[in-house]
N, C-alpha and C positions, 0 to 999 in steps of 0.2 A: 151274732156268731150261733154256727148248732153247734152243740155238745157232741163230745168223742164218742158214741157206744151209751149214749147218757151219764159221761164221764159229767160231773161238778169240777170246769177250770177254776185254777189257784188265779184271785183277782189281785190283781200288783197296785201299787199307790203310788207317789211321792212322798217322800220324810214332808217336804215342804207345806206339804197340806198340814200332819201332824204339826207342825210347830208353826204356820200359821190361820190354821182352820180345824183347830185341837175338835171344839164342840162339831162340827161336820165328822171330820176321822172319829172320836167317840163313837158318834153314834151309828156308822155307817159299819164299823167293825164291829159292833154290838148284833148288826143285825146279822151281820155275814156269820157270826158265830150260832146262833141264835139256828140255823142252816145248817151249819156244819161247812161251810167251806172254807174253803184257806184265804188267807191276806199275808202279801209281801209287801217289805217295803222298798224303794227302791232312792236311794242319793241323785237328784238329777237338779238340773235349773230352773225346772218349769214344774207348774202345778198339773199341765195338761197330757197326763199319757199320753192318752189315745192318737193326738198327733203325731206323736212321732215312737210312739213305740210298735213294734214288726207285727205284719198281721197274725192271726189264728186261722189257718187253716182243719177241718174235721179232721183230718191223720195225722193231725200235732206237731206239722209243721211251721213255723216262724217263719217268713217273710219278709227281709227290709226291704226299703228304697231309699229316693235323695230325697231328706226332708230339707228343702232348703224354700218354704213359699214364698211371697211377694207381699205377706201381708207379714215379712221379717227382715226387709231387706232395712240395712243399717246400719252402723255400727250401736249405733243405742239399744237394739235388739240382742248385742252380742252377750247379753249377760242369759237370757230366753233359749237361746239356744244346745241341744241337749243332742250329740249326736249318739247312733248309735251306728256303731258297724261295721259296715254291710254281711251279711250271712250267706252263706250256702246257698240261698234261695234269696237272690235279689233282684227286686224291681228296676233297670236302668232310667230312672222316669222322674221328676217331680210330683211330690204326691202330699197326699199327708192323711191321718185313720179317722179326722173327725168326716172324712170325704169319702168312705168307702162303708156303704153298709152291706152284710152278706152274710145271706139267708141258704148254706148247701151250694148248689150251684148257681146259685144268682146273688148277683149285688148291683145295689147303686149308687151312683155318682152324678154330682150336679158337674156340668159342660165345663167348672172354672177349670178344671182337670185339663182341655185343651190350654185352655189358657196360658197354663202354668208350662207346659213344653211345646212349645213354639215351634219350636224348630222337625217338630214331630207331625206326619195328618193325622187325622180324626181316626179314620180305618188302624195302624201301623198300633197307637195308642189301646184301641177294644182292642186288639186280637197280642199287643203286649202286655195289660192286665189280666183278662183271660187264659191267655196260659202259665203265665205263671204263679195263677192264683186259683185254678184248674176250675172251671166258669164258664159254663153253659149259654147263661149269658149277662151280658155290664149292660142294666138297663141308663141310660141317661137322661137326668132332668133340669130344667131350664133353675140355676142360681136365683135370688131374691134377687133384684137389684141392687139394693142398696148394702146387701152383703159383703165385705172385704173379704174375709173368709172362705164364701163360696163351699161350705159343711152341709154336707146330705146330712145327719144324722138329730138333726131339731125340724128336718122338714118330715121324712119318712121313714119307718120301721116297719121290718120286716111281722104279719100274722102267721101265718104260713106261706110255704109254696109261693101260692095261688094269689095271696090277697095283701093288701099293705094298706098301712096308716098312715095317714095326714096331714095336716093344718087345713084346715076353709082359708083357703088366703081371700076370699071373694070378700071375704068388710073391708077387704085392703088393696085389693087390687082382681077384678075380676077377671080382666084380659089373663093375666098371673097365674090365676088360678086356673082357669082354662087353658093357657100351654102348659102346666104342670099336669093335668088330668092327660090330655094327648098327649103326653110323651110316656105316661101307664100303660095308659088304654094299648098304648103300643103293641103291649107286648102282652095283651090280654091278661091284664092282671086283676084283680076284685077290689076295690077300692072304699073304705071309709073312709068316714071324715071327724078332725078332733072339731065340733061345733062352736064357735066363742059368742058373744054379743057384740053389736053394733060401736069400733072406738077399741077393739082390742088390741090390736094391730097398731104398732106405728115406730117410725125409725128411731127412738128411743125405750121399746116397748119391741121388741123383737123377742117374745116370750113363746116361742113354739117352742120353746126348750122346756115345755111338757114333756114333750117326744122323744127329751136325748134321756133317758131312762136306759136303766139296764139291766138286761132279761138272763139268768142262770135257770135253764131248765126249767123249776115250774116254778121259779120267783120272780117275781116282777122290782124293783123297787124303781120308786119312780121321785124326785124331784119337787117339791111342791116352796111358794116364793110367800107365805102368811095371808095369804090378799084371799078376797073371796070366791076368785076363780076357783080357786084347789080343788074347792068340792066340786064343780062342775065338771074339771079337767079326768076327773076321781073315778067318779064316777062311770065317765066314756069310757075310759081306762081297764075298770074292770068287767062292764060287760064284755068288752069287747076281748080282752085274755080272759072269761069265766072261768076256763080252766088251770089259772096262774095264781098262784097268793099273792097279794099287792103290800107293798111293804114303803112306808114314804120316806122323807130326808125333806128337812127344810135347808137350801139348797137360796137362801135370796142372799148372802152375803158370796154368793160365787157367781152367780148371775148376775151380779154387777161387774167383775170383771169379763164378762165374756163367753160363761160358759157354762158346764151346767156335767150334770151325773155323770153317762156317759162318756164326757169330756174328760175326766181324771179319772180315771181308773182301764187298763188295761188288763190283755190274758196270754194265760198259756196252759200248758195241763203239765203236772204233774208236779 
């Protein structure tokens, strides 16, 4: 996200994060306090705040949407569905916040958005989101074939308005990597890569989650997992985001549940 006039947003986390993952919550709160960033706690049914909380726009508006993703269908997931009442600004489409990465007038989403809204045409879906979120461009990228969530926030992150950082998926699938690059180059974006060694990606170790960081003004909080790859990832991120202060937090117990740092936080102004 891009901060309003340099203001720092208030970070929102779930009460369940504090109850069930106290060490992570405490570490996160210490980092936020160090940089004088406010943190609020919200009672929810799920720790994945990003998925259901409204989008924060640069002018301070919050935009709600229909949070009814296909990966939470069935009665067994009733305990995970945290519903947000529709706001004045509302997108009448099924989507979730993990698949919305915005900077200013541009946003990136995977093509999962089309599957979630089969009654709408692709142009209708794109135009609706662009209008409601004050976007000039909505960039659609392919989702990873085995990712049932279809989120973009572990695949691509903005460096600046003309540049994106993506995982180098070539070790996993050259054809998918080529499709991802093609989709981004269509919009004239400068692409930088997070590179890993052979065998880094697998169906059980989809750790694009190093990109699942949170950026607040000049602060970057990056998840690490207590592995040898942490150093490789952090050194690349520090080089690419050279103007930022970088803090790390161990998210190893969270990643096992299917998400990382960006997933457990939402923002608002004020």
